[in-house]
C-alpha positions as CSV (number, residue, x, y, z in Angstrom):
1,M,54.2,72.2,142.1
2,Q,56.6,74.6,141.7
3,K,59.5,71.8,140.6
4,Q,57.0,70.5,138.5
5,R,56.7,73.6,136.6
6,G,60.4,73.7,136.4
7,V,60.4,70.0,135.2
8,L,57.5,70.6,132.5
9,A,59.3,74.0,131.1
10,L,62.5,71.3,130.1
11,I,60.0,69.2,128.5
12,L,58.7,71.8,126.3
13,A,62.0,73.2,125.7
14,L,63.3,69.8,124.9
15,I,60.1,69.1,122.4
16,V,60.7,72.6,120.6
17,G,64.6,71.3,119.7
18,A,63.6,67.7,118.9
19,I,61.2,69.3,116.4
20,F,63.8,71.8,115.1
21,T,66.5,69.1,114.6
22,I,64.2,66.8,113.0
23,A,62.9,69.9,110.7
24,K,66.6,71.0,110.2
25,I,68.8,67.3,110.0
26,E,67.8,65.0,107.2
27,I,68.6,61.2,109.0
28,P,70.1,59.6,106.2
29,L,69.0,55.9,104.8
30,G,70.6,52.6,104.6
31,L,71.3,50.8,101.6
32,D,68.1,48.3,101.8
33,L,66.5,51.8,101.7
34,Q,67.9,54.3,99.2
35,G,70.2,52.2,97.6
36,G,73.9,52.7,97.2
37,S,77.2,51.1,95.2
38,Q,78.1,47.7,95.6
39,L,81.2,46.2,95.2
40,T,83.1,42.6,95.0
41,I,86.5,42.8,95.9
42,Q,88.7,39.9,94.7
43,V,92.2,38.6,97.1
44,K,94.4,37.8,94.3
45,T,97.3,35.5,95.2
46,T,101.2,36.3,94.7
47,D,104.7,34.2,93.5
48,K,105.5,34.3,97.6
49,I,101.7,33.8,98.9
50,K,99.9,30.8,96.6
51,Q,97.1,30.3,98.6
52,I,95.3,33.1,100.5
53,T,94.3,31.7,104.3
54,Q,91.7,32.9,106.1
55,Q,93.8,35.3,108.4
56,Q,95.0,36.8,105.3
57,L,91.0,37.3,104.1
58,E,90.5,39.1,107.5
59,D,93.3,41.3,107.1
60,V,92.5,42.7,104.0
61,Q,88.7,43.2,105.5
62,K,90.5,45.2,108.3
63,V,92.3,47.4,105.7
64,I,89.1,47.7,103.5
65,E,86.9,48.7,106.4
66,N,89.3,51.6,107.6
67,R,89.1,52.9,104.0
68,V,85.5,52.8,104.1
69,N,84.8,54.6,107.0
70,G,87.5,57.2,105.9
71,L,84.9,57.7,103.4
72,G,82.8,58.7,105.7
73,V,79.8,56.5,104.1
74,S,77.3,55.3,106.9
75,E,75.9,52.4,108.0
76,P,78.3,50.6,105.3
77,L,78.6,46.6,105.1
78,V,82.4,44.9,105.0
79,Q,81.6,41.1,104.5
80,T,84.0,38.1,103.4
81,V,82.2,36.3,100.5
82,G,83.9,32.5,100.1
83,Q,87.5,32.2,100.5
84,N,89.0,34.8,98.3
85,Q,86.3,37.5,97.9
86,I,84.8,40.5,99.8
87,L,81.7,41.9,99.5
88,V,81.4,45.9,100.2
89,Q,78.2,47.9,100.3
90,L,78.0,51.7,100.3
91,P,74.4,53.6,101.0
92,G,74.3,56.6,98.8
93,V,77.3,56.7,97.5
94,S,77.0,58.5,94.0
95,N,80.5,57.9,92.6
96,P,81.1,54.0,92.5
97,E,84.6,54.9,90.6
98,Q,85.6,57.1,93.6
99,A,85.0,54.2,95.8
100,E,86.7,51.9,93.8
101,K,89.8,53.9,93.4
102,V,90.4,54.2,96.9
103,L,89.2,50.6,98.2
104,G,91.4,48.9,95.0
105,G,94.3,50.8,95.5
106,T,97.2,48.5,97.5
107,A,98.5,51.7,98.9
108,Q,102.1,50.6,99.5
109,L,104.2,53.6,100.5
110,E,107.6,53.8,100.3
111,F,110.6,56.6,100.8
112,K,113.9,55.5,98.4
113,A,117.2,57.3,98.2
114,Q,118.1,57.9,94.4
115,K,120.9,55.9,93.4
116,P,124.6,58.3,92.8
117,G,125.1,59.0,89.2
118,T,121.3,58.8,88.3
119,E,120.3,62.1,87.7
120,A,120.2,62.7,84.3
121,Q,118.6,59.4,84.0
122,L,115.9,60.5,86.1
123,F,115.2,63.9,84.1
124,A,114.8,61.9,80.7
125,Y,112.7,59.2,82.4
126,Q,110.1,61.9,84.1
127,Q,110.2,63.3,80.4
128,S,108.9,60.4,78.8
129,Q,106.6,59.7,81.6
130,S,104.9,63.3,80.7
131,E,104.8,62.1,76.8
132,L,103.2,58.9,77.4
133,L,100.6,60.2,79.7
134,A,99.7,62.9,77.5
135,K,99.1,60.1,74.7
136,Q,97.1,58.4,77.2
137,A,94.8,61.4,77.4
138,E,94.4,61.9,73.5
139,L,94.0,57.8,73.1
140,A,91.3,57.9,75.9
141,K,88.9,59.9,73.0
142,T,89.7,57.8,70.2
143,G,89.0,54.7,71.9
144,D,91.4,52.7,70.2
145,K,91.8,49.8,72.1
146,A,94.9,48.0,70.9
147,A,96.8,51.2,70.8
148,I,95.6,52.3,74.7
149,E,96.9,49.2,75.8
150,K,100.5,49.4,74.5
151,N,101.0,52.6,75.7
152,L,99.8,51.6,79.5
153,A,102.4,49.0,78.6
154,D,105.0,51.7,78.0
155,L,103.7,53.6,81.3
156,Q,104.3,50.3,83.4
157,N,107.9,50.4,81.9
158,N,108.6,53.5,82.7
159,Y,107.5,53.0,86.2
160,S,109.8,50.0,86.9
161,A,112.7,52.1,85.0
162,I,112.4,55.1,87.8
163,A,111.9,52.6,90.4
164,D,115.3,50.9,89.6
165,L,117.0,54.0,90.2
166,F,116.1,53.9,93.9
167,E,117.3,51.9,96.6
168,S,115.0,51.2,99.7
169,K,115.8,52.6,103.3
170,G,113.4,50.6,105.3
171,L,110.8,53.7,105.8
172,G,107.4,53.2,104.4
173,G,103.7,53.1,104.9
174,R,104.2,51.1,108.3
175,N,105.8,53.7,110.1
176,L,103.2,56.6,109.6
177,K,101.1,57.7,112.3
178,D,98.3,59.9,110.5
179,A,98.2,61.5,107.0
180,F,95.8,64.2,105.8
181,G,95.2,66.6,103.0
182,E,96.1,70.3,103.2
183,P,96.1,73.3,100.9
184,T,99.5,75.2,99.1
185,Q,99.5,78.5,99.9
186,S,101.0,79.5,96.3
187,S,98.2,77.7,93.8
188,N,94.9,75.6,94.1
189,N,97.0,72.2,94.2
190,W,97.1,70.2,97.4
191,N,99.4,68.0,99.4
192,V,99.7,65.3,101.7
193,A,100.7,66.0,104.9
194,I,102.5,62.8,106.8
195,R,103.5,62.4,110.4
196,F,105.7,59.0,111.5
197,D,105.8,57.1,114.5
198,E,109.2,57.5,116.3
199,E,111.0,54.8,114.2
200,G,109.6,56.7,111.0
201,G,111.1,59.6,112.3
202,K,114.5,58.6,113.2
203,L,114.3,56.7,109.6
204,F,113.2,59.9,107.4
205,A,116.1,61.8,109.7
206,D,119.1,59.6,108.3
207,L,117.6,59.4,104.6
208,T,117.2,63.1,104.2
209,K,120.5,63.6,106.2
210,S,122.4,61.1,103.7
211,L,120.8,62.9,100.5
212,A,121.2,67.0,101.8
213,G,122.9,69.1,99.6
214,T,124.0,66.4,97.2
215,G,121.2,66.8,94.0
216,R,119.7,63.5,94.6
217,S,115.9,63.0,95.5
218,I,114.0,61.2,98.0
219,G,111.7,59.0,96.1
220,I,108.1,58.8,97.1
221,F,106.8,55.6,95.9
222,L,102.9,54.4,96.0
223,D,102.5,51.0,94.7
224,N,105.7,51.5,93.0
225,K,105.0,54.4,91.2
226,L,106.9,57.7,91.7
227,I,104.4,60.3,92.9
228,S,107.0,63.0,94.5
229,A,111.0,62.9,94.5
230,P,111.8,66.3,96.3
231,N,115.2,67.3,97.1
232,V,117.0,68.3,100.3
233,G,118.6,71.4,101.0
234,V,122.0,71.4,102.1
235,E,120.9,73.0,105.3
236,F,119.9,69.7,106.6
237,A,123.4,68.0,106.2
238,A,124.4,67.9,109.6
239,N,121.0,66.3,111.2
240,G,118.6,65.6,108.9
241,I,114.9,67.2,108.7
242,S,113.6,66.0,112.3
243,G,110.3,65.9,113.8
244,G,108.8,63.3,112.3
245,A,106.6,65.0,109.6
246,A,107.0,64.9,105.7
247,V,104.7,66.4,103.1
248,I,104.1,65.0,99.7
249,T,103.8,67.3,96.9
250,G,102.1,65.7,94.0
251,R,99.7,68.9,92.4
252,F,97.0,66.8,93.6
253,T,93.2,67.9,93.5
254,P,91.5,68.3,97.0
255,Q,89.7,64.8,96.4
256,E,93.2,63.1,95.2
257,A,94.6,64.4,97.9
258,N,91.9,63.6,100.5
259,D,91.5,59.8,98.5
260,L,95.5,59.2,99.2
261,S,95.1,59.9,102.8
262,V,92.5,57.9,103.1
263,Q,94.9,54.9,101.6
264,L,97.5,55.9,103.6
265,R,95.7,56.0,107.2
266,G,93.6,52.5,106.4
267,G,96.9,50.9,105.8
268,A,98.7,49.0,103.2
269,L,96.7,46.0,101.6
270,P,98.7,42.5,102.4
271,V,98.4,41.3,99.1
272,P,97.2,42.6,95.9
273,V,93.2,43.0,94.9
274,E,90.9,43.4,92.3
275,I,87.7,44.9,91.8
276,V,85.3,42.4,89.8
277,E,82.2,44.4,90.2
278,N,81.6,47.5,90.8
279,R,77.5,48.0,89.9
280,T,75.0,50.7,91.5
281,V,72.0,49.1,93.4
282,G,68.7,50.2,94.0
283,A,66.5,49.9,97.4
284,T,66.6,46.2,98.0
285,L,63.0,46.2,99.8
286,G,61.5,48.6,96.9
287,R,59.1,51.7,97.5
288,D,56.1,49.2,98.2
289,S,57.8,47.4,101.2
290,I,58.6,50.7,102.5
291,Q,55.4,52.0,102.2
292,R,53.9,48.9,103.8
293,S,56.1,48.8,106.5
294,I,55.3,52.7,107.2
295,Y,51.8,52.0,107.5
296,A,52.3,49.0,109.5
297,G,54.1,50.9,112.3
298,V,51.8,53.9,112.4
299,G,49.0,51.5,112.3
300,G,50.4,50.0,115.4
301,L,51.1,53.4,117.1
302,L,47.8,54.0,116.6
303,L,46.0,50.9,117.9
304,V,48.3,51.3,121.0
305,L,47.4,55.1,121.9
306,I,43.3,54.0,121.4
307,F,43.9,51.1,124.2
308,M,46.0,52.9,126.2
309,V,43.0,55.7,126.5
310,V,40.3,53.1,126.5
311,Y,41.7,50.7,129.3
312,Y,43.7,53.6,131.7
313,R,41.5,56.7,130.9
314,L,42.9,60.0,131.9
315,P,46.6,58.2,132.8
316,G,46.5,56.3,129.5
317,L,46.2,59.6,127.8
318,I,49.3,61.0,129.5
319,A,50.9,57.7,128.5
320,D,50.0,58.7,124.7
321,I,51.4,62.4,125.2
322,A,54.3,61.1,126.6
323,L,54.3,58.6,124.1
324,I,54.5,61.2,121.3
325,I,57.2,63.2,122.9
326,Y,59.5,59.9,123.1
327,S,59.0,59.5,119.6
328,L,60.0,63.1,119.1
329,L,62.8,63.2,121.5
330,T,64.5,59.9,119.5
331,W,64.0,60.8,116.3
332,A,66.0,63.9,117.1
333,T,68.7,62.0,118.6
334,F,68.9,59.8,115.6
335,A,69.7,63.0,113.3
336,L,71.7,64.4,116.0
337,L,74.2,61.3,116.2
338,G,74.0,61.0,112.1
339,I,72.4,57.2,112.7
340,T,71.6,55.7,109.6
341,L,68.0,54.1,109.1
342,T,67.7,50.6,108.0
343,L,64.7,48.3,108.3
344,P,65.9,46.7,110.7
345,G,67.1,50.3,112.8
346,I,63.2,50.8,112.3
347,A,62.0,47.8,113.4
348,G,64.3,48.3,116.7
349,F,62.9,51.9,117.2
350,I,59.1,50.6,116.9
351,L,59.8,48.3,119.6
352,S,61.5,50.5,121.7
353,I,57.9,52.0,121.4
354,G,56.2,49.0,122.8
355,M,58.6,49.0,125.6
356,A,57.7,52.5,126.7
357,V,54.5,51.6,127.0
358,D,55.3,48.8,129.3
359,A,56.9,51.0,131.4
360,N,53.9,53.3,131.5
361,V,51.3,50.0,131.9
362,L,53.5,48.7,135.2
363,I,53.0,52.4,136.7
364,F,49.3,52.5,136.1
365,E,49.0,48.8,137.5
366,R,50.7,49.9,140.4
367,T,48.5,53.1,141.2
368,R,45.5,51.1,140.5
369,E,46.7,48.7,143.3
370,E,47.4,51.4,145.4
371,L,44.2,53.0,145.1
372,R,42.2,49.8,145.6
373,A,44.3,49.7,148.8
374,G,42.5,52.8,149.9
375,K,45.2,55.5,149.9
376,T,44.7,58.7,148.7
377,L,45.1,60.0,144.6
378,Y,48.4,61.4,145.4
379,R,50.2,59.0,147.5
380,S,48.9,56.3,145.2
381,V,50.4,57.9,142.1
382,E,53.5,58.9,143.7
383,S,53.8,54.9,145.1
384,G,52.7,53.8,141.5
385,F,56.1,55.3,140.1
386,Y,58.3,54.5,143.1
387,R,57.3,50.8,143.1
388,A,57.4,50.1,139.5
389,F,60.7,51.7,139.5
390,S,63.0,48.6,140.2
391,S,60.7,46.6,137.6
392,I,61.2,49.3,134.7
393,L,65.0,49.3,135.5
394,D,66.0,45.4,135.6
395,G,63.7,45.3,132.2
396,N,65.8,47.9,130.4
397,V,68.8,47.2,131.9
398,T,68.8,43.3,130.1
399,T,67.3,44.6,127.5
400,V,70.5,47.2,126.7
401,I,72.5,44.1,127.8
402,A,71.3,42.3,124.6
403,C,71.6,45.2,122.5
404,G,75.7,45.3,123.8
405,A,76.0,42.1,122.8
406,L,74.2,42.3,119.4
407,F,76.3,45.6,118.6
408,W,79.4,44.0,119.7
409,L,79.0,40.7,118.1
410,G,77.2,41.5,115.1
411,S,78.0,43.6,111.9
412,G,75.7,45.6,109.6
413,L,72.2,45.4,109.9
414,V,72.2,43.6,113.0
415,R,74.1,46.7,114.5
416,G,71.5,49.3,113.3
417,F,69.0,47.3,115.1
418,A,71.1,47.3,118.4
419,L,71.8,50.9,118.0
420,T,68.7,52.3,118.0
421,L,67.1,49.6,120.0
422,A,69.6,50.8,123.0
423,L,69.0,54.5,122.4
424,G,65.1,54.1,122.5
425,V,65.1,52.3,125.8
426,A,67.0,54.7,127.2
427,M,65.2,57.2,126.0
428,S,61.8,55.5,126.9
429,M,63.3,55.1,130.8
430,F,63.6,59.4,130.5
431,T,60.0,60.2,129.2
432,A,58.2,57.0,131.4
433,L,59.8,58.5,134.7
434,T,60.1,62.2,133.9
435,C,57.2,62.9,131.2
436,S,54.9,60.9,132.8
437,R,55.4,61.8,136.1
438,T,55.4,65.2,135.8
439,L,52.1,65.4,133.7
440,M,50.7,63.2,135.7
441,F,51.4,65.3,139.1
442,V,50.4,68.6,137.5
443,A,46.8,66.5,136.3
444,I,46.1,65.4,140.0
445,G,46.3,69.6,140.3
446,F,43.1,70.5,139.0
447,P,40.4,69.5,140.7
448,A,38.3,68.8,137.9
449,L,40.8,65.9,137.4
450,R,40.7,64.7,140.6
451,K,37.8,62.1,140.3
452,L,38.9,58.5,140.8
453,E,37.0,57.3,137.9
454,L,39.6,58.5,135.2
455,F,42.3,56.6,137.0
456,C,40.7,53.2,138.2
457,P,36.9,52.6,137.0
458,N,35.0,50.4,138.9
459,L,36.5,51.2,142.3
460,P,34.1,50.6,145.5
461,T,32.6,53.5,146.7
462,A,34.0,52.9,150.3
463,K,37.6,52.8,148.5
464,K,36.4,56.1,146.4
465,V,35.8,57.9,149.8
466,S,38.9,57.1,151.1
467,G,41.0,57.7,148.2
468,A,39.4,61.4,148.1
469,L,41.0,62.5,151.5
């Protein structure tokens, strides 16, 4: 009995913790329940790539998935559409313009060396670029499309002219291991710190060694646009900057630094892309559909609870209590793990409730068989749990294997269903074999609850007598 009290105290603590977690942590909803942003990305051909192959389309999809993961969006959907498009759905994203900027940029990063004798030209081009950017901001207020397009063309020419002042040294985004934003100590601006792999570290050391003390700059280009041009001090003339690390200083805002880091970590797109559609979508199911689904789930659960009490009497009541505990613990687990709920995910959760009841049914039927065989109440309950364990374990293991296959091979909503079902099955094992068992043994510890009619109605009189011993 002392052991049962300890387990009962643990269960009560888990219940309190689950209620606290559910109250404090809100579970995010998927695109079908709350809406979000939907982007259609067109994969474009180039002079070298005349036709987009399936492999290239899948490569772009992988890069887009990496960038979406960097945005921190839960339960995103990234899938190919046709032969040259990718559909991206981002649940709960309220700023589709920011998502478009992060997902659409090719993020081709390259470190170049400034050519000798071009210092004056670089200064003049940078001055001209500042004037063009200021003019672009003014034109945006006027809405003069012709002037805006002409100014953009001048800016592109300026970017190309600056790029011609630098030469490639083979150091680029493929050599990156990590990238992350970090604040500067002297102002509110942010930088982007990057870490190179072994080959990149050697190339960077050679590049900085060749430019140290010359007055020429390292050109840091993103999508062929110069974003930073730092000089290298003469103290690095002997060995260059070693250690395989660098900092991109571009007077970034925190959001800009994070976006650039996401792009660099996600990798460069192998081919150009264009966002051809960017729209905000509402919940695909609608409020009425969600309400009906909730009513159906709650109604089904109530019918199960009533059936268990009517058919199994006291054990059925105990199973209902264990089922409520199971629901609380599972929902709290979803909240702690940050699982995004979609309608298929909710279906998986409800299905796991049915499997939790199934475990209790096996246990109680085994207990009734032992009582009919003439065993005492305590021995019948003990044997019921022991003999039903292998069946419960086999059934749950096969379900988890199926969930693993769905999660591994599926995508999007299918993976959400598999994850919630697997977690529910694991939690149902705990509640059936721990909560139900503990509550059953606590119940038969009270003399008023040891009546065999509460466990097995219509038991023959001879069996009742022997079962009470």
